N, C-alpha and C positions, 0 to 999 in steps of 0.2 A: 442522614448521610446522603450525599449526592449519588444518584444512580443513573444519570444520563449525561452525555457529553453536551456541552453548549453548542449553539449554532455558531461555529468559529471560522475565522479566517487567519491564516498564518503566513507571514511574509518573510522571505529570505532575500539575499542579495539579488538573486536571479529569478525567483519563483514566487507565486502566490498560490497557497493551498486554500481552497474555499469550497463551500457546498456545491454539489452538482446543480446545474441549471438546465432548463429545457433547451436553451440555446446550444448546449453541449451534445445534443442527440446525434447529429451527423458525425462529429469527430469521435464520440464514444463508440458508435457503431463501427466506424472504420478501424479504430484501434483494436477493438475486440475481435475483429475478423482477421487480424494479422496471424500468420501461421505460427509464430512462436508463442503468442498469447494463447492461441487455441491449444497448442501442445501442452502447456504447463498449467492451464486453468480448466475449470469445469464449466465455463460459459457455453451455452448452446451454440452450435454451428449449423448454418450461418447465423450470425448475430444481427438481427434485423433492427431497423429504426424503431419499430414498435417495442422491441425488447429493451432497447436503450431508454425509451421514454418511460416504460414501466419501472425500470430500475431507478430512474431519476425521480419520478413523481410518487412512486409507491414504496418500493423496496428500501431505498436509502433513508427516507424520512422515518419509516417504521422501525428500522434498525436503531436509529438514533433515539427516537422517543421511547422505544421499548427498552433502552438501556443495554442493548446487545453490542453496539458498535458504532462506527462512524465511517462514512465514505467522503473523501475529499478529492475534488478535482485538482490536479497539479497543472498550473498554467505558467507560461512565461510571463515575467513581470512586464516586459516591454511590449510584446505582441498580443498578450492575453490568449495565445493559442494553447489548446489543451495538449500537454505533453505526457500526461500519465494520470495515474489514480493511486491513492493511498487508501487502504482499508484497515479498519480496526474491527475485529470480530471476536466472539467468544469472551466478552469482557466479564470479569469477576470483580464486582465492586467491593466485596468484603476483603478479598485478597489484594485488591488494587493491581490487577494483572489483565493484560489483553494481548491478543495476537495481531501482529502487524504484517501486512503483505503489500506488494507494490507491483504496478504494471506501468511500463513505459512504451509510448508509441514508437513504431519502428524508425521514423524519421528523426527522433530525438535521442536515440541510443548513442552511447559513447561520449556523452557530454557531462556525465556525473550527476544528472538530474535525480536519479533514483536515490543515490547516497545523500544528496542535499535535502531532498524531501523527507526521506526516512529519518535523518538526523534531526531535522527541525521538528518533526512530529514527536520524536522521542524526547527531545528537550522540553517541549511543551507538556507532554504527559508527565514527566518527572517533576518539573518545576511548578507548573500551574495546576495540574490535576493531582499531584501528590501520589502518582503511581509508583509501585515498587518493583514491577517486573514487566518486561515486554518479551513476548515469545515470537519467533519466526520459524516457519517450516519451509524448507526448500527441497525440491525433488533432487534425488541423488545425482542426476545428470545435468541439472540446471546450474551450470557453473557461474553464469552471470549473476543469478540471484544470490549465490553463495558469496561471490566477491563483494556484493553490496553489504551483506551481513557482516563480513569481516571488516570492511572499511569503516563502518559506524561503531565498531567495538564489540560486536556480539561474540559470545563464547559458545562454541559447539558443545552441546550436552550429550549427544548420543544419536542413535538411529532408531526410527520406528520402522521396523522391517515390513516390507510389502504393504505399506499403509497408504501409498499414493497411486493414483491412476493417471498416467500420462497418455498422450495421444500422438499418433504418427499418421501423416497423410500418405495414402496409397492410391493406386489407380482406381480402387473401388470406393474410396472415401476415407474417413478417419477410422483408425483402428486403435482400440484401447489396450494398453499394456500396464502391468503392475510394476511398481518400483518402490524404493525406500524413500522415506522422509528423513532429512537431517534436521534435528531440532536445535535451534539456537536460542540463547537468552541474552537479554540486555538488562542490567541493573543500573541504578543511578550512578554508582561509583565507577561503572565501566566507561562512562563518557569521559572520565578524566584521562583515559588512555587513548582517546581518539586523536589522530594526528592533528597538528596545528593547522594544516591546510584545510581540513574539513571543519574543525571546530571554529576557525576564524573566518567563516564565510559571511561575516557580518551579523551573525546571530539570527534571532528571529523576533518578529513582533506579532503578537496575537491580538485579534479584534473580536470581541464577543458580539453576539446578536447581529451577525452578518446579514446584510440584505442588499 
């Protein structure tokens, strides 16, 4: 039974999802230092270039080869600029289930990139990798992340009370506060209900053994 994700690249009409590369260090560091990213993720602040390099060269490869997940850079097809990140974590190969999360750079928000990248990843997981469940968790106040989950056809399953730590910037620095997680799921049949506008973005093309 397969227990690791392939070294993959996924192309859509506007995007290329590919493994992180050391050339991504400056843009990854800049993106992770954005205030909204800091508020809704647990990445250390400030997020340094060294931290970005360690993520790219050590953490992400270890997650993939260890079978735990997959990190994909989301880049514009035309400019190759880094617009975001897709992460798969907590993968269960027996159940064929994984948790999906996404981050979009501040300059690229409002373009539908998160939905396009998440949908392409879901299609690849269900069709090529034969997965049966994708789970998303969004903080209760993170309405943008919730809208992406809804757009790609996810179903809200419930609330994990007090399970999430969010951060707010104050004059003294970042302050942590507890909040709820909303749990979403996506099954292969749920993609049939995705709007034609999203489903017909040109589909996706996957390339194994990316280099």
